[in-house]
N, CA, C and O atoms as CSV, one atom per row, in Angstrom:
chain,resi,resn,atom,element,x,y,z
A,1,LEU,N,N,4.782,16.094,20.688
A,1,LEU,CA,C,5.833,15.062,20.874
A,1,LEU,C,C,6.099,15.115,19.386
A,1,LEU,O,O,5.063,15.187,18.725
A,2,TRP,N,N,7.217,15.099,18.696
A,2,TRP,CA,C,7.764,14.994,17.529
A,2,TRP,C,C,7.600,13.210,17.462
A,2,TRP,O,O,7.862,12.562,18.475
A,3,GLY,N,N,7.228,12.637,16.412
A,3,GLY,CA,C,7.200,11.394,15.969
A,3,GLY,C,C,8.746,11.058,15.702
A,3,GLY,O,O,9.496,11.850,15.132
A,4,ILE,N,N,9.095,9.946,16.119
A,4,ILE,CA,C,10.428,9.690,15.734
A,4,ILE,C,C,10.222,8.022,14.669
A,4,ILE,O,O,9.402,7.104,14.690
A,5,ASP,N,N,11.288,8.293,13.954
A,5,ASP,CA,C,11.693,7.545,12.711
A,5,ASP,C,C,12.523,6.570,12.652
A,5,ASP,O,O,13.630,6.765,12.150
A,6,ALA,N,N,12.253,5.622,13.030
A,6,ALA,CA,C,13.866,4.395,12.851
A,6,ALA,C,C,14.805,4.485,11.747
A,6,ALA,O,O,15.933,4.002,11.838
A,7,GLY,N,N,14.378,5.098,10.683
A,7,GLY,CA,C,14.931,5.205,9.523
A,7,GLY,C,C,15.328,3.635,8.488
A,7,GLY,O,O,16.194,3.519,7.621
A,8,VAL,N,N,14.551,2.823,8.881
A,8,VAL,CA,C,14.807,1.211,8.478
A,8,VAL,C,C,13.986,1.142,7.203
A,8,VAL,O,O,14.270,0.251,6.403
A,9,GLU,N,N,13.030,1.956,6.935
A,9,GLU,CA,C,12.471,1.584,5.193
A,9,GLU,C,C,11.779,3.197,4.915
A,9,GLU,O,O,11.532,3.991,5.823
A,10,ALA,N,N,11.642,3.344,4.057
A,10,ALA,CA,C,11.287,4.402,3.107
A,10,ALA,C,C,9.907,4.590,3.557
A,10,ALA,O,O,9.084,3.676,3.559
A,11,ASN,N,N,9.648,5.869,3.965
A,11,ASN,CA,C,8.198,6.641,3.928
A,11,ASN,C,C,7.558,6.982,2.844
A,11,ASN,O,O,7.504,8.166,2.510
A,12,THR,N,N,6.932,5.933,2.074
A,12,THR,CA,C,6.251,6.548,1.063
A,12,THR,C,C,4.681,6.583,1.044
A,12,THR,O,O,4.092,7.449,0.397
A,13,GLN,N,N,4.214,5.910,1.552
A,13,GLN,CA,C,3.060,5.803,2.201
A,13,GLN,C,C,2.110,5.312,0.399
A,13,GLN,O,O,1.267,5.939,-0.243
A,14,LEU,N,N,2.691,4.142,0.175
A,14,LEU,CA,C,2.618,3.998,-1.400
A,14,LEU,C,C,2.131,2.001,-0.972
A,14,LEU,O,O,2.867,1.221,-0.368
A,15,CYS,N,N,0.954,1.736,-1.441
A,15,CYS,CA,C,0.537,0.118,-1.070
A,15,CYS,C,C,1.487,-0.409,-1.349
A,15,CYS,O,O,2.065,-0.654,-0.290
A,16,TRP,N,N,2.118,-0.805,-2.265
A,16,TRP,CA,C,3.375,-1.889,-2.650
A,16,TRP,C,C,4.683,-1.586,-1.468
A,16,TRP,O,O,5.526,-2.479,-1.385
A,17,THR,N,N,4.816,-0.618,-0.762
A,17,THR,CA,C,6.172,-0.548,-0.126
A,17,THR,C,C,5.583,-0.841,1.552
A,17,THR,O,O,6.187,-0.742,2.620
A,18,VAL,N,N,4.144,-1.241,1.250
A,18,VAL,CA,C,3.814,-1.721,3.131
A,18,VAL,C,C,3.839,-3.164,3.522
A,18,VAL,O,O,3.141,-3.989,2.933
A,19,GLN,N,N,4.581,-3.455,4.441
A,19,GLN,CA,C,4.933,-5.177,4.792
A,19,GLN,C,C,3.536,-5.522,5.261
A,19,GLN,O,O,3.224,-5.534,6.452
A,20,ALA,N,N,2.680,-5.814,4.229
A,20,ALA,CA,C,1.195,-6.570,4.833
A,20,ALA,C,C,0.612,-6.679,3.407
A,20,ALA,O,O,0.769,-5.888,2.477
A,21,SER,N,N,-0.078,-7.801,3.433
A,21,SER,CA,C,-0.785,-8.640,2.347
A,21,SER,C,C,-2.051,-7.495,2.298
A,21,SER,O,O,-2.573,-6.804,3.172
A,22,GLN,N,N,-2.275,-7.642,0.855
A,22,GLN,CA,C,-3.385,-6.830,0.399
A,22,GLN,C,C,-4.858,-7.300,1.264
A,22,GLN,O,O,-5.799,-6.508,1.199
A,23,ASN,N,N,-5.028,-8.550,2.038
A,23,ASN,CA,C,-6.402,-8.450,2.393
A,23,ASN,C,C,-5.904,-8.123,3.829
A,23,ASN,O,O,-6.901,-7.973,4.535
A,24,GLN,N,N,-4.863,-7.969,4.480
A,24,GLN,CA,C,-4.525,-7.524,5.720
A,24,GLN,C,C,-4.841,-5.962,5.520
A,24,GLN,O,O,-4.138,-5.449,6.391
A,25,PHE,N,N,-5.352,-5.169,5.013
A,25,PHE,CA,C,-5.629,-3.652,4.474
A,25,PHE,C,C,-7.271,-3.470,4.970
A,25,PHE,O,O,-8.073,-4.333,4.614
A,26,PRO,N,N,-7.653,-2.509,5.663
A,26,PRO,CA,C,-9.107,-2.128,6.298
A,26,PRO,C,C,-9.552,-2.115,4.920
A,26,PRO,O,O,-8.857,-1.542,4.080
A,27,VAL,N,N,-10.694,-2.715,4.582
A,27,VAL,CA,C,-11.428,-2.777,3.448
A,27,VAL,C,C,-12.102,-1.468,2.620
A,27,VAL,O,O,-12.743,-1.403,1.572
A,28,GLN,N,N,-11.655,-0.470,3.581
A,28,GLN,CA,C,-12.343,1.136,3.166
A,28,GLN,C,C,-10.815,1.551,2.640
A,28,GLN,O,O,-10.723,2.473,1.830
A,29,SER,N,N,-9.711,0.917,3.069
A,29,SER,CA,C,-8.450,2.025,2.540
A,29,SER,C,C,-8.424,1.636,0.898
A,29,SER,O,O,-8.987,0.636,0.454
A,30,ASP,N,N,-7.722,2.535,0.132
A,30,ASP,CA,C,-7.009,2.068,-0.941
A,30,ASP,C,C,-6.602,1.057,-1.340
A,30,ASP,O,O,-6.861,0.581,-2.445
A,31,CYS,N,N,-5.793,0.501,-0.365
A,31,CYS,CA,C,-4.667,-0.588,-0.658
A,31,CYS,C,C,-5.046,-2.200,-0.770
A,31,CYS,O,O,-4.416,-3.172,-1.184
A,32,TYR,N,N,-6.766,-1.975,-0.042
A,32,TYR,CA,C,-7.386,-3.089,0.136
A,32,TYR,C,C,-7.901,-3.606,-1.503
A,32,TYR,O,O,-8.253,-4.726,-1.876
A,33,ASN,N,N,-7.792,-2.392,-2.231
A,33,ASN,CA,C,-8.571,-2.828,-3.302
A,33,ASN,C,C,-7.116,-2.564,-4.711
A,33,ASN,O,O,-7.232,-2.497,-5.934
A,34,ASP,N,N,-6.046,-2.487,-3.951
A,34,ASP,CA,C,-4.694,-2.190,-4.851
A,34,ASP,C,C,-3.922,-3.588,-5.360
A,34,ASP,O,O,-3.379,-4.270,-4.492
A,35,GLY,N,N,-3.885,-3.886,-6.320
A,35,GLY,CA,C,-3.583,-5.181,-6.929
A,35,GLY,C,C,-1.894,-5.325,-6.395
A,35,GLY,O,O,-1.350,-6.402,-6.150
A,36,LEU,N,N,-1.329,-4.149,-6.302
A,36,LEU,CA,C,0.060,-4.269,-6.179
A,36,LEU,C,C,0.331,-4.109,-4.395
A,36,LEU,O,O,1.389,-3.754,-3.874
A,37,SER,N,N,-0.606,-4.382,-3.873
A,37,SER,CA,C,-0.589,-4.164,-2.347
A,37,SER,C,C,0.588,-5.394,-1.873
A,37,SER,O,O,1.460,-5.266,-1.014
A,38,ASP,N,N,0.350,-6.401,-2.582
A,38,ASP,CA,C,1.034,-7.628,-2.151
A,38,ASP,C,C,2.821,-7.742,-2.480
A,38,ASP,O,O,3.552,-8.643,-2.068
A,39,LEU,N,N,3.169,-6.749,-3.195
A,39,LEU,CA,C,4.679,-6.420,-3.505
A,39,LEU,C,C,4.892,-6.879,-2.064
A,39,LEU,O,O,4.973,-8.061,-1.732
A,40,ASN,N,N,4.979,-5.781,-1.201
A,40,ASN,CA,C,5.810,-5.552,-0.220
A,40,ASN,C,C,6.956,-5.328,-0.479
A,40,ASN,O,O,7.814,-6.000,0.093
A,41,ASP,N,N,7.294,-4.430,-1.316
A,41,ASP,CA,C,8.587,-4.166,-2.177
A,41,ASP,C,C,9.189,-2.897,-1.008
A,41,ASP,O,O,8.616,-1.835,-0.766
A,42,ASN,N,N,10.468,-3.375,-0.417
A,42,ASN,CA,C,11.215,-2.661,0.806
A,42,ASN,C,C,12.593,-2.128,0.271
A,42,ASN,O,O,13.473,-1.657,0.991
A,43,SER,N,N,12.674,-2.303,-1.451
A,43,SER,CA,C,13.698,-1.836,-1.808
A,43,SER,C,C,14.022,-0.091,-1.697
A,43,SER,O,O,15.195,0.248,-1.849
A,44,ILE,N,N,13.507,0.440,-1.567
A,44,ILE,CA,C,13.839,1.953,-1.377
A,44,ILE,C,C,14.007,2.106,-0.141
A,44,ILE,O,O,13.173,2.182,0.761
A,45,LEU,N,N,15.472,2.163,-0.115
A,45,LEU,CA,C,16.384,2.336,1.592
A,45,LEU,C,C,15.116,3.156,2.534
A,45,LEU,O,O,14.102,3.596,1.991
A,46,GLY,N,N,15.286,3.225,3.484
A,46,GLY,CA,C,15.096,4.322,4.392
A,46,GLY,C,C,16.399,5.371,4.809
A,46,GLY,O,O,17.395,5.359,4.086
A,47,GLU,N,N,16.354,6.101,5.776
A,47,GLU,CA,C,17.747,7.085,6.070
A,47,GLU,C,C,18.869,6.307,6.437
A,47,GLU,O,O,20.028,6.533,6.090
A,48,GLY,N,N,18.390,5.177,7.313
A,48,GLY,CA,C,19.556,4.703,7.681
A,48,GLY,C,C,19.755,4.975,9.441
A,48,GLY,O,O,20.506,4.307,10.151
A,49,PHE,N,N,19.085,5.856,9.803
A,49,PHE,CA,C,19.284,6.485,10.746
A,49,PHE,C,C,18.210,6.959,11.468
A,49,PHE,O,O,17.205,7.337,10.866
A,50,VAL,N,N,18.295,7.006,13.027
A,50,VAL,CA,C,17.033,7.200,13.705
A,50,VAL,C,C,17.126,9.077,13.536
A,50,VAL,O,O,18.093,9.835,13.462
A,51,HIS,N,N,15.447,9.347,13.521
A,51,HIS,CA,C,15.379,11.068,13.236
A,51,HIS,C,C,14.144,11.079,13.516
A,51,HIS,O,O,13.307,10.201,13.725
A,52,VAL,N,N,14.133,12.719,13.482
A,52,VAL,CA,C,12.377,13.017,14.070
A,52,VAL,C,C,11.536,12.932,12.270
A,52,VAL,O,O,11.887,13.556,11.268
A,53,HIS,N,N,10.709,12.222,12.371
A,53,HIS,CA,C,9.429,11.897,11.309
A,53,HIS,C,C,9.325,13.125,10.178
A,53,HIS,O,O,8.634,14.062,10.576
A,54,SER,N,N,9.823,13.269,8.992
A,54,SER,CA,C,9.553,14.349,8.017
A,54,SER,C,C,8.034,14.358,7.743
A,54,SER,O,O,7.753,14.926,6.687
A,55,GLY,N,N,6.912,13.833,8.485
A,55,GLY,CA,C,5.686,13.576,7.748
A,55,GLY,C,C,5.206,13.066,6.605
A,55,GLY,O,O,5.937,12.756,5.664
A,56,ILE,N,N,3.761,12.924,6.607
A,56,ILE,CA,C,3.662,12.067,4.970
A,56,ILE,C,C,3.278,12.899,4.187
A,56,ILE,O,O,2.643,13.942,4.346
A,57,HIS,N,N,3.979,12.050,2.692
A,57,HIS,CA,C,4.334,13.018,1.579
A,57,HIS,C,C,3.613,11.872,1.130
A,57,HIS,O,O,3.630,10.685,1.456
A,58,ASP,N,N,2.553,12.988,-0.255
A,58,ASP,CA,C,1.775,12.117,-1.407
A,58,ASP,C,C,2.646,12.238,-2.710
A,58,ASP,O,O,2.619,13.087,-3.600
A,59,LEU,N,N,3.399,11.162,-2.548
A,59,LEU,CA,C,3.856,10.047,-3.573
A,59,LEU,C,C,3.087,9.679,-4.584
A,59,LEU,O,O,1.976,9.283,-4.232
A,60,ALA,N,N,3.381,9.673,-6.159
A,60,ALA,CA,C,2.486,9.092,-6.954
A,60,ALA,C,C,3.306,7.629,-7.122
A,60,ALA,O,O,2.634,6.626,-7.366
A,61,GLY,N,N,4.435,7.547,-7.019
A,61,GLY,CA,C,4.696,6.097,-7.702
A,61,GLY,C,C,6.104,5.864,-7.402
A,61,GLY,O,O,6.690,6.471,-6.505
A,62,LYS,N,N,6.612,5.046,-8.099
A,62,LYS,CA,C,7.771,4.346,-7.207
A,62,LYS,C,C,9.267,5.585,-7.794
A,62,LYS,O,O,10.371,5.562,-7.249
A,63,ALA,N,N,9.002,6.279,-8.644
A,63,ALA,CA,C,9.977,6.931,-9.357
A,63,ALA,C,C,9.993,8.170,-8.463
A,63,ALA,O,O,11.015,8.591,-7.922
A,64,ASP,N,N,8.797,8.716,-8.352
A,64,ASP,CA,C,8.821,9.871,-7.723
A,64,ASP,C,C,9.461,9.361,-5.706
A,64,ASP,O,O,10.184,10.129,-5.072
A,65,ALA,N,N,9.049,8.239,-5.227
A,65,ALA,CA,C,9.522,7.577,-4.110
A,65,ALA,C,C,11.185,7.697,-4.176
A,65,ALA,O,O,11.902,8.068,-3.247
A,66,LYS,N,N,11.565,7.342,-5.340
A,66,LYS,CA,C,13.347,7.230,-5.556
A,66,LYS,C,C,13.693,8.807,-5.095
A,66,LYS,O,O,14.327,9.219,-4.124
A,67,ASP,N,N,12.973,9.570,-6.259
A,67,ASP,CA,C,13.670,10.994,-6.461
A,67,ASP,C,C,13.363,11.719,-4.883
A,67,ASP,O,O,14.133,12.602,-4.503
A,68,PHE,N,N,12.292,11.324,-4.072
A,68,PHE,CA,C,12.237,11.956,-2.747
A,68,PHE,C,C,13.104,11.696,-1.460
A,68,PHE,O,O,13.319,12.462,-0.521
A,69,LEU,N,N,13.651,10.093,-1.720
A,69,LEU,CA,C,14.340,9.370,-0.599
A,69,LEU,C,C,15.680,9.245,-0.940
A,69,LEU,O,O,16.575,8.939,-0.153
A,70,SER,N,N,15.810,9.489,-2.143
A,70,SER,CA,C,17.638,9.562,-2.623
A,70,SER,C,C,18.471,10.514,-2.364
A,70,SER,O,O,17.999,11.591,-2.726
A,71,PHE,N,N,19.444,10.601,-1.925
A,71,PHE,CA,C,20.020,12.366,-1.942
A,71,PHE,C,C,21.469,11.498,-2.732
A,71,PHE,O,O,21.904,10.374,-2.481
A,72,SER,N,N,21.996,12.605,-3.822
A,72,SER,CA,C,22.642,11.865,-4.472
A,72,SER,C,C,24.202,12.454,-4.258
A,72,SER,O,O,23.967,13.663,-4.264
A,73,CYS,N,N,25.015,12.382,-4.155
A,73,CYS,CA,C,26.562,13.111,-3.606
A,73,CYS,C,C,26.327,14.277,-4.038
A,73,CYS,O,O,26.589,15.133,-3.194
A,74,ASP,N,N,25.778,14.841,-5.415
A,74,ASP,CA,C,25.945,15.837,-5.811
A,74,ASP,C,C,24.907,16.798,-4.549
A,74,ASP,O,O,25.435,17.789,-4.045
A,75,ASP,N,N,24.057,16.571,-4.301
A,75,ASP,CA,C,22.719,17.047,-3.561
A,75,ASP,C,C,23.430,17.741,-1.954
A,75,ASP,O,O,22.884,18.557,-1.212
A,76,PHE,N,N,24.765,17.096,-1.788
A,76,PHE,CA,C,25.627,17.837,-0.446
A,76,PHE,C,C,26.705,18.546,-0.897
A,76,PHE,O,O,27.072,19.570,-0.321
A,77,ASN,N,N,27.464,17.937,-2.247
A,77,ASN,CA,C,28.310,18.894,-2.532
A,77,ASN,C,C,29.631,17.426,-2.005
A,77,ASN,O,O,30.822,17.642,-2.228
A,78,ALA,N,N,29.324,16.459,-1.534
A,78,ALA,CA,C,30.149,15.497,-1.078
A,78,ALA,C,C,31.424,15.007,-2.019
A,78,ALA,O,O,31.309,14.886,-3.238
A,79,ASN,N,N,32.392,14.798,-1.453
A,79,ASN,CA,C,33.498,14.884,-2.228
A,79,ASN,C,C,34.333,13.511,-1.419
A,79,ASN,O,O,35.547,13.641,-1.574
A,80,ASN,N,N,34.004,12.362,-0.679
A,80,ASN,CA,C,34.340,11.747,-0.124
A,80,ASN,C,C,32.767,11.013,1.182
A,80,ASN,O,O,31.753,11.570,1.602
A,81,TYR,N,N,33.275,9.742,1.379
A,81,TYR,CA,C,32.176,9.146,2.153
A,81,TYR,C,C,32.385,9.837,3.127
A,81,TYR,O,O,31.291,9.882,3.690
A,82,ALA,N,N,33.226,10.524,3.811
A,82,ALA,CA,C,33.268,11.147,5.031
A,82,ALA,C,C,32.135,12.477,5.094
A,82,ALA,O,O,31.338,12.810,5.971
A,83,ASP,N,N,32.380,12.921,4.066
A,83,ASP,CA,C,31.279,14.264,3.497
A,83,ASP,C,C,29.773,13.815,3.451
A,83,ASP,O,O,28.872,14.508,3.924
A,84,TYR,N,N,29.544,12.431,2.758
A,84,TYR,CA,C,28.605,12.061,2.552
A,84,TYR,C,C,27.897,11.748,3.880
A,84,TYR,O,O,26.959,12.390,4.352
A,85,PHE,N,N,28.489,10.663,4.413
A,85,PHE,CA,C,27.567,10.121,5.583
A,85,PHE,C,C,27.588,11.331,6.674
A,85,PHE,O,O,27.025,11.130,7.750
A,86,TYR,N,N,28.170,12.482,6.446
A,86,TYR,CA,C,28.382,13.557,7.915
A,86,TYR,C,C,27.084,14.113,7.106
A,86,TYR,O,O,26.357,14.300,8.082
A,87,GLU,N,N,26.498,14.404,6.274
A,87,GLU,CA,C,25.582,15.257,5.605
A,87,GLU,C,C,24.552,14.735,5.439
A,87,GLU,O,O,23.601,15.426,5.071
A,88,ILE,N,N,24.372,13.098,5.692
A,88,ILE,CA,C,22.963,12.546,5.925
A,88,ILE,C,C,22.653,12.526,7.630
A,88,ILE,O,O,21.528,12.680,8.105
A,89,GLY,N,N,23.773,12.325,8.348
A,89,GLY,CA,C,23.305,12.492,9.816
A,89,GLY,C,C,23.995,11.522,10.630
A,89,GLY,O,O,23.579,11.154,11.729
A,90,PHE,N,N,25.348,10.998,9.930
A,90,PHE,CA,C,25.923,10.027,10.890
A,90,PHE,C,C,26.814,10.774,11.893
A,90,PHE,O,O,27.261,11.822,11.427
A,91,ASP,N,N,27.236,10.463,13.321
A,91,ASP,CA,C,27.637,11.626,13.827
A,91,ASP,C,C,28.979,10.784,14.886
A,91,ASP,O,O,29.286,11.084,16.040
A,92,ASP,N,N,29.449,9.913,14.192
A,92,ASP,CA,C,30.687,8.974,14.485
A,92,ASP,C,C,31.599,9.840,14.352
A,92,ASP,O,O,31.754,10.245,13.200
A,93,ASP,N,N,32.457,10.392,15.372
A,93,ASP,CA,C,33.238,10.900,15.199
A,93,ASP,C,C,34.212,10.569,14.769
A,93,ASP,O,O,34.785,11.335,13.994
A,94,LEU,N,N,34.795,9.294,15.095
A,94,LEU,CA,C,35.867,8.473,14.237
A,94,LEU,C,C,35.804,8.093,12.851
A,94,LEU,O,O,36.769,7.888,12.116
A,95,LEU,N,N,34.730,8.026,12.593
A,95,LEU,CA,C,34.255,7.495,11.603
A,95,LEU,C,C,34.496,8.879,10.196
A,95,LEU,O,O,35.219,8.802,9.203
A,96,LEU,N,N,33.843,9.712,10.511
A,96,LEU,CA,C,34.081,11.398,10.057
A,96,LEU,C,C,35.680,11.973,10.038
A,96,LEU,O,O,36.013,13.056,9.556
A,97,LEU,N,N,36.483,11.102,10.605
A,97,LEU,CA,C,37.908,11.604,10.659
A,97,LEU,C,C,38.095,10.906,9.241
A,97,LEU,O,O,38.562,11.728,8.453
A,98,TYR,N,N,37.927,9.913,8.773
A,98,TYR,CA,C,38.501,9.045,7.786
A,98,TYR,C,C,38.306,9.952,6.259
A,98,TYR,O,O,37.291,9.599,5.660
A,99,ASP,N,N,38.992,10.884,5.659
A,99,ASP,CA,C,39.044,11.387,4.867
A,99,ASP,C,C,39.325,10.333,3.446
A,99,ASP,O,O,38.879,10.440,2.303
A,100,ASP,N,N,39.930,9.656,3.842
A,100,ASP,CA,C,40.868,8.303,2.839
A,100,ASP,C,C,39.633,7.808,2.735
A,100,ASP,O,O,38.923,7.951,3.731
A,101,ASP,N,N,39.055,7.118,1.555
A,101,ASP,CA,C,38.432,6.690,1.514
A,101,ASP,C,C,38.316,5.077,1.547
A,101,ASP,O,O,37.269,4.452,1.717
A,102,ARG,N,N,39.527,4.562,1.361
A,102,ARG,CA,C,39.949,3.245,2.178
A,102,ARG,C,C,39.475,2.647,3.199
A,102,ARG,O,O,38.802,1.624,3.325
A,103,GLU,N,N,40.098,3.747,4.260
A,103,GLU,CA,C,39.803,3.929,5.469
A,103,GLU,C,C,38.784,3.728,6.017
A,103,GLU,O,O,38.439,2.798,6.747
A,104,PHE,N,N,38.118,4.857,5.578
A,104,PHE,CA,C,36.608,4.977,6.061
A,104,PHE,C,C,35.908,3.344,5.655
A,104,PHE,O,O,35.320,2.660,6.493
A,105,LEU,N,N,36.092,2.984,4.408
A,105,LEU,CA,C,35.190,1.364,4.132
A,105,LEU,C,C,35.544,0.555,5.213
A,105,LEU,O,O,34.737,-0.142,5.829
A,106,ASP,N,N,36.824,0.642,5.472
A,106,ASP,CA,C,37.818,-0.503,6.484
A,106,ASP,C,C,37.056,-0.323,7.818
A,106,ASP,O,O,36.688,-1.241,8.551
A,107,TYR,N,N,36.865,1.095,8.034
A,107,TYR,CA,C,36.144,1.368,9.562
A,107,TYR,C,C,34.741,0.885,9.780
A,107,TYR,O,O,34.176,0.381,10.751
A,108,LEU,N,N,34.270,1.274,8.280
A,108,LEU,CA,C,32.666,0.652,8.190
A,108,LEU,C,C,32.721,-0.647,8.556
A,108,LEU,O,O,32.284,-1.062,9.629
A,109,SER,N,N,33.496,-1.657,7.294
A,109,SER,CA,C,33.574,-3.095,7.617
A,109,SER,C,C,33.924,-3.683,9.168
A,109,SER,O,O,33.372,-4.680,9.632
A,110,ASP,N,N,34.599,-3.153,9.641
A,110,ASP,CA,C,34.963,-3.698,11.092
A,110,ASP,C,C,34.125,-3.235,11.936
A,110,ASP,O,O,34.337,-3.612,13.089
A,111,ASN,N,N,32.949,-2.323,11.737
A,111,ASN,CA,C,32.372,-1.871,12.883
A,111,ASN,C,C,30.962,-2.109,13.025
A,111,ASN,O,O,30.173,-1.285,12.562
A,112,ASP,N,N,30.458,-3.386,13.751
A,112,ASP,CA,C,29.682,-3.954,13.147
A,112,ASP,C,C,28.197,-3.119,14.175
A,112,ASP,O,O,27.315,-3.859,14.610
A,113,ASP,N,N,28.156,-2.121,14.342
A,113,ASP,CA,C,27.279,-1.148,15.250
A,113,ASP,C,C,26.592,-0.396,13.658
A,113,ASP,O,O,25.457,0.043,13.476
A,114,LEU,N,N,27.529,-0.451,12.872
A,114,LEU,CA,C,27.068,0.770,11.952
A,114,LEU,C,C,26.633,-0.060,10.499
A,114,LEU,O,O,26.173,0.582,9.555
A,115,GLN,N,N,26.799,-1.335,10.430
A,115,GLN,CA,C,26.530,-2.519,9.394
A,115,GLN,C,C,25.001,-2.624,9.064
A,115,GLN,O,O,24.353,-2.990,8.084
A,116,ARG,N,N,24.661,-2.062,10.524
A,116,ARG,CA,C,22.990,-2.655,10.137
A,116,ARG,C,C,21.767,-1.194,9.229
A,116,ARG,O,O,20.559,-1.017,9.074
A,117,TYR,N,N,23.045,-0.494,8.873
A,117,TYR,CA,C,22.071,0.837,8.009
A,117,TYR,C,C,22.580,0.287,6.385
A,117,TYR,O,O,23.672,-0.106,5.974
A,118,PRO,N,N,21.235,0.467,5.705
A,118,PRO,CA,C,21.284,0.034,3.934
A,118,PRO,C,C,22.529,0.783,3.458
A,118,PRO,O,O,23.396,0.225,2.785
A,119,ILE,N,N,22.593,2.136,3.852
A,119,ILE,CA,C,23.558,2.988,3.032
A,119,ILE,C,C,25.042,2.460,3.224
A,119,ILE,O,O,25.821,2.295,2.286
A,120,VAL,N,N,25.339,2.214,4.575
A,120,VAL,CA,C,26.175,1.317,4.716
A,120,VAL,C,C,26.533,-0.119,4.237
A,120,VAL,O,O,27.633,-0.601,4.505
A,121,ASP,N,N,25.707,-0.715,3.612
A,121,ASP,CA,C,25.710,-1.988,2.874
A,121,ASP,C,C,26.178,-1.558,1.501
A,121,ASP,O,O,27.063,-2.127,0.863
A,122,ILE,N,N,25.458,-0.436,1.089
A,122,ILE,CA,C,25.432,0.320,-0.703
A,122,ILE,C,C,27.017,0.694,-0.323
A,122,ILE,O,O,27.660,0.250,-1.274
A,123,ALA,N,N,27.852,1.244,0.531
A,123,ALA,CA,C,29.063,2.040,0.466
A,123,ALA,C,C,29.916,0.747,0.465
A,123,ALA,O,O,30.957,0.636,-0.182
A,124,LEU,N,N,29.501,-0.005,1.075
A,124,LEU,CA,C,30.907,-1.338,1.262
A,124,LEU,C,C,30.530,-2.297,0.089
A,124,LEU,O,O,31.249,-3.289,0.205
A,125,ASP,N,N,29.838,-2.401,-0.818
A,125,ASP,CA,C,29.661,-3.159,-1.813
A,125,ASP,C,C,29.978,-2.127,-3.140
A,125,ASP,O,O,29.550,-2.243,-4.289
A,126,SER,N,N,30.713,-1.272,-2.682
A,126,SER,CA,C,31.202,0.111,-3.843
A,126,SER,C,C,32.540,-0.074,-3.867
A,126,SER,O,O,33.250,-0.124,-2.862
A,127,ARG,N,N,32.979,-0.198,-5.210
A,127,ARG,CA,C,34.863,-0.293,-4.965
A,127,ARG,C,C,35.307,1.429,-4.688
A,127,ARG,O,O,36.460,1.654,-4.319
A,128,ASN,N,N,34.530,2.364,-4.846
A,128,ASN,CA,C,34.983,3.572,-4.756
A,128,ASN,C,C,34.055,4.619,-4.624
A,128,ASN,O,O,33.090,4.504,-5.380
A,129,PHE,N,N,34.056,5.835,-3.722
A,129,PHE,CA,C,33.174,6.708,-3.661
A,129,PHE,C,C,32.386,7.050,-5.014
A,129,PHE,O,O,31.166,7.206,-5.061
A,130,TYR,N,N,33.065,7.124,-5.867
A,130,TYR,CA,C,32.280,7.426,-7.360
A,130,TYR,C,C,31.601,6.523,-7.698
A,130,TYR,O,O,30.560,6.824,-8.281
A,131,GLU,N,N,31.909,5.061,-7.473
A,131,GLU,CA,C,31.143,3.906,-7.791
A,131,GLU,C,C,29.878,4.194,-6.778
A,131,GLU,O,O,28.725,4.093,-7.198
A,132,PHE,N,N,30.116,4.497,-5.652
A,132,PHE,CA,C,29.257,4.588,-4.611
A,132,PHE,C,C,27.800,5.675,-5.179
A,132,PHE,O,O,26.685,5.257,-5.491
A,133,CYS,N,N,28.190,6.874,-5.173
A,133,CYS,CA,C,27.289,7.702,-5.642
A,133,CYS,C,C,26.439,7.444,-6.988
A,133,CYS,O,O,25.279,7.846,-7.074
A,134,ASP,N,N,27.030,6.807,-7.951
A,134,ASP,CA,C,26.295,6.001,-9.116
A,134,ASP,C,C,25.400,5.176,-8.679
A,134,ASP,O,O,24.284,5.186,-9.198
A,135,ASP,N,N,25.679,4.369,-7.725
A,135,ASP,CA,C,24.496,3.236,-6.991
A,135,ASP,C,C,23.565,4.163,-6.440
A,135,ASP,O,O,22.410,3.757,-6.565
A,136,LEU,N,N,23.673,5.333,-5.839
A,136,LEU,CA,C,22.323,5.994,-4.871
A,136,LEU,C,C,21.276,6.182,-6.117
A,136,LEU,O,O,20.150,6.635,-5.913
């Protein structure tokens, strides 16, 4: 069976991204003695959609994690929101019909089901597609 990932948080396997206190880790784990374990930093976004988990990745730090988990608009040659959201796995047919960025954002804003994804928050907080791409 394939492991399913809810896509709500980053899969960094780094002590400071796990939602636990340092003293909650097993004594034999590296995180038990890691002073950063209490940070509980979940600012590195998850994928924003349910998918088959891609496995465990050995990342050295925050910069590695951001590089690994962030897909830029250039990675997909995306020219608008619809292109980008299609490439990262969104399959809402109506949403993906909106080539006009304002209509796309209006649809996101009006659709409560889509507002649970961190990537949607970034899109809604941006003034246009180019600002969205800069924010990723």
